[in-house]
C-alpha positions in Angstrom: 11.4 -11.4 -5.1 14.7 -11.7 -3.4 15.0 -9.7 -0.2 17.8 -7.1 -0.2 18.6 -4.2 2.0 20.1 -2.0 -0.8 18.4 1.1 -2.0 15.7 0.6 -4.7 17.4 1.0 -8.1 16.0 1.6 -11.6 16.5 -2.0 -12.4 14.7 -3.0 -9.2 11.7 -0.8 -10.2 11.6 -2.3 -13.7 11.8 -5.8 -12.3 9.0 -5.2 -9.8 6.8 -3.5 -12.4 7.2 -6.4 -14.8 6.6 -9.0 -12.0 3.4 -7.2 -10.8 2.0 -6.9 -14.3 2.9 -10.4 -15.3 2.1 -12.3 -12.2 -0.2 -10.1 -10.1 -2.4 -8.2 -12.6 -5.4 -9.0 -10.4 -3.7 -7.1 -7.5 -2.9 -4.1 -9.7 -6.5 -3.9 -10.7 -7.7 -4.2 -7.1 -5.3 -1.3 -6.2 -7.2 0.9 -8.6 -10.6 -0.3 -7.5 -10.0 -0.1 -3.7 -7.3 2.6 -3.1 -8.5 4.9 -5.9 -12.2 4.0 -5.4 -12.7 3.3 -9.2 -15.6 1.4 -10.6 -15.7 -0.5 -13.9 -12.0 -1.1 -14.1 -11.4 -3.2 -17.3 -7.6 -3.0 -17.2 -4.9 -1.8 -14.9 -1.2 -1.7 -15.6 1.5 -0.7 -13.1 3.7 1.9 -14.8 6.2 3.0 -12.2 6.8 3.2 -8.5 8.9 5.3 -6.2 9.5 5.6 -2.4 6.0 7.1 -1.9 3.7 5.3 -4.2 2.8 3.7 -7.5 1.5 5.0 -10.9 -1.1 2.8 -12.6 -2.7 3.2 -16.0 -6.4 2.4 -15.6 -8.9 1.7 -18.4 -12.5 1.9 -17.4 -15.7 1.8 -19.6 -15.3 5.6 -20.1 -11.6 6.5 -20.3 -8.0 5.6 -19.8 -6.1 7.6 -17.2 -2.9 7.4 -15.1 -3.5 7.5 -11.3 -1.1 7.7 -8.4 -1.7 5.6 -5.3 0.4 6.4 -2.3 2.0 3.5 -0.4 0.8 2.9 3.2 4.4 3.5 4.3 7.5 4.7 2.4 9.7 2.2 0.7 13.5 2.3 0.3 14.6 -1.2 -0.6 13.3 -4.1 -2.8 12.3 -5.9 0.4 10.3 -2.8 1.6 8.5 -2.8 -1.8 7.7 -6.5 -1.5 6.3 -6.1 2.0 4.2 -3.0 1.2 2.8 -4.4 -2.1 1.9 -7.7 -0.4 0.2 -5.9 2.5 -1.7 -3.6 0.2 -2.8 -6.5 -2.0 -4.1 -8.5 1.0 -5.9 -5.4 2.3 -7.4 -4.7 -1.1 -8.7 -8.3 -1.3 -10.2 -8.1 2.1 -12.0 -4.9 1.2 -13.2 -6.2 -2.1 -14.6 -9.3 -0.4 -16.7 -7.3 2.0 
């Protein structure tokens, strides 16, 4: 992702969502498992994000549901989003490896 200091636009959100689902599906799944404490996650798809968090559609053995995961800190720009998502993914991997 290209770093920018401009406010997060609808196009930015769409690009980030597509990038995360296409290139970091494993991280999206870990977000559900670690930050929402969900077991048996079969699929996880990032649907949307805003300044305060992300909405993920999660499919488990029992159901499909949309969940909201708050960001560790508020985001305002694409660069903020990149930093927060990377930090959260690294933390989720550390927790999952414990």
